[in-house]
N, C-alpha and C positions, 0 to 999 in steps of 0.2 A: 504494499500500499504505500502511495506517495505521501510522505508526511507533510508536503506543501499544501495538501487539501485541508489540513487542520487549520491553517492560518485564517482562512476566510470564514470559518464557522466557530472560532474559539469563543467570541463573545456570545453567541447564540448558545453554546453549550454551557458556558459558565453561568450565564443568567438563568438558564433552565435549571441547573443544579441548585443555584441559590434560591430559586422560586419555590423550592420544596422545603427550604429551611436554612438557617444560618450554618455556615461550615468555616472551618479553618483550612489553611493552605494545603497541608498534607492530606487532609481529608478529601478536599477537592480532587487532587492528583489521584488518589487511590480510587475514588468513585468513577472518575472519567475513565481510567484504565479498566475497571471492573466492567462498566457498563458497554465499553467498546470492545470487549474481548481483548484487551491489550493492544488494540490498534493506536489508541491515543495515550501515549505515555509522555506526559509533560513532565519537565524538570522544573524545579523552583525557579530557576533562572529565567525560564520562559513564562511561568504562571504570574509571579509577582508584578512584573511591568505591566502585564494586561490588567490585573486587579487594580493597580495604582492608576492606570488610565481610566478605567471604569469609575474609580472612586472620584477622579478629578472631574469627570463629566456628571457626576451626581447619581449614577446608576447603582452604586453600591455604597454602603457605609461600613467602616471597619470599627471594631471595638475589641478591647482586651477583656479576657475572662479567664479566671483561674480554673485550672483543670485539676485532675487528681494529682496528689503529691505536690501541690502548691506551684506547679508550673503554669505560667501565664501563656495563653495562646491568643492569636490575633484572629478574631472571627470576622467573616464578611456577611453582610445582610443586604438583600436587594431592597431598594427604595421604590416609591411609587413611580419615579421617573425611569428607573430600571425596568419595572414592569411594563411601562409604556414601550420602552426600547426593546424589550423582549418580544412583545407583540408585533413590532415592526420587523424585527429580525426573523421571526417565524414566517411572517408574510413573504419576505424577500426569499427566504430559503424555499419555501413552497413553490413560489414562481420559478426560482432557478431549477428546482428539481424537476418540475413539469417540463421546462424547456429542454434540460438535458435528456429527459426521458423521450421527448419527441424526436430529438436529434438521433439517439442511439437506437430507438425502435422504428424509425421510418416514418415520421410525420403523421399521416392519416391513421395508420394502425394504432399509434399511441393514443389517439383520441377516441377510439372505439372501445 
């Protein structure tokens, strides 16, 4: 699988995961890998810049919370603006998917 395909859908997948509940970075990485059958294996160095950009745009909010054994973790929560962005990302993804499907399935046959 071409890992470059991940780039265009990263925000969509991260917002989707966060729409289910708050998560910390490593938890996001694990869940993304699990759900994709290990196709999407993000590294922390790739995840955090995306989360920081999403936070700067107001799509997610970060906060610290103490976990077991007193360790603090940075959790990310989707905002109302993030939910609106998620809806837009889903709409774009569906349009993109339909278009690709029409191309690879041969136009008229994909519409039937």
